[in-house]
N, C-alpha and C positions, 0 to 999 in steps of 0.2 A: 494617660500614656506615660507620664512621668513616673507614677508609682509602679507601673508594669515593668519599666526599666530597672527600678530599684529592686523589686522583687526578683527579677531575672538575674541581675548581677549578684544579688545576695545568694541566690540559689547556686550560682557558679562558685561562690566563695564559701561553701559549706565545709565543715571539718573533714579532714582526711589525713592519712598517714603516708601518702605517696609523695610524689614529686612536689617541689616548692615553686611558687611563683615569685619572680623578682618584683617586689612591690614598687620600686622606683621606676622600673621599665613599664609596669602596668600604669602607673600614674601618667607617665609621659605619653603612652599610646592612647589612653582614654582622653587626655587633654587634646592631643593632636587629631584624633580620629573620631571623636564623639559624635559629630554631626553625621558622618557616614554610617556609624553604628546604629544610631536612632533611625536613619533612613532605611537601612537594611531590615531592621526589625519591623518597621511600619510596612514596608513592601511585602514582607513575608505574611503579614496580616491582611494584605489586600488594600492597604491604604497608601495613597500617594501624597506626600507632603510638598507644599509649594516652596520654591526657592526662598521666598520671603520669610520662611520660618527658621532659616539657618541661624540667625542671631539669637532667637529665642531658644532653639535647641542647644546652642553653644553655652548660653547662660545656665540652662538646666544641667548640662553636663558638668560645668564648672562647679555648681553647687553640690552635685552628687559625688564628684571624684574624691574630694578630701575625706569624707566619711568612709568611702570604700577603701581608700588607701590606708586609712587608719585601721580599719578592720583587718586588712591584709597584714599589716605590721603586728597587730595584736595576736593574730593567729600564726605568726611566723611564716606566712606565705603558704600555709598548708590548706589546700582546698581539694575537694573530691575530684574536680575536673582540671586539676593543675596541669596535667600532661597536655590536654587539649588546649587549655588556655595558653600555655607556653608556646605551642605550635602556632597559635594565632599571633602572639606577640612577635614572633619571628618574621611575620609577613612584611614585605617591603613597603607596600602602599596601603593607604587608609582603606581603599576599596577592597583590597584583598583581606585586610584585617577584619573589616565589617562582615564580609561574606563568610569568613571563618568563624567569627564569634556568633553570628546570627543563630545557628542551630543550638548554641549553648544557652541562649536566652529562653529558659523554660517558663 
């Protein structure tokens, strides 16, 4: 599951010449809402994760966030799905963010 998340997030962060993502805001949102994002992706795949998995999920997200943010900075925030990603970053709650991001996790 960890590698599916990495591949999905990297797919979102592919090259593009459109809108840019605020890498700092992305880092903050992934750090705050990582557990909900993983749960939303798992649910979309028909899997239910136990509440006891939250600390493991948070640790996984903590280890994945730094390289993703670095890639964001290296690419100048340019991703093919930047417009959609920015819309998700603007969501107020983590549940809304996760629901918005889930379809982008290809």
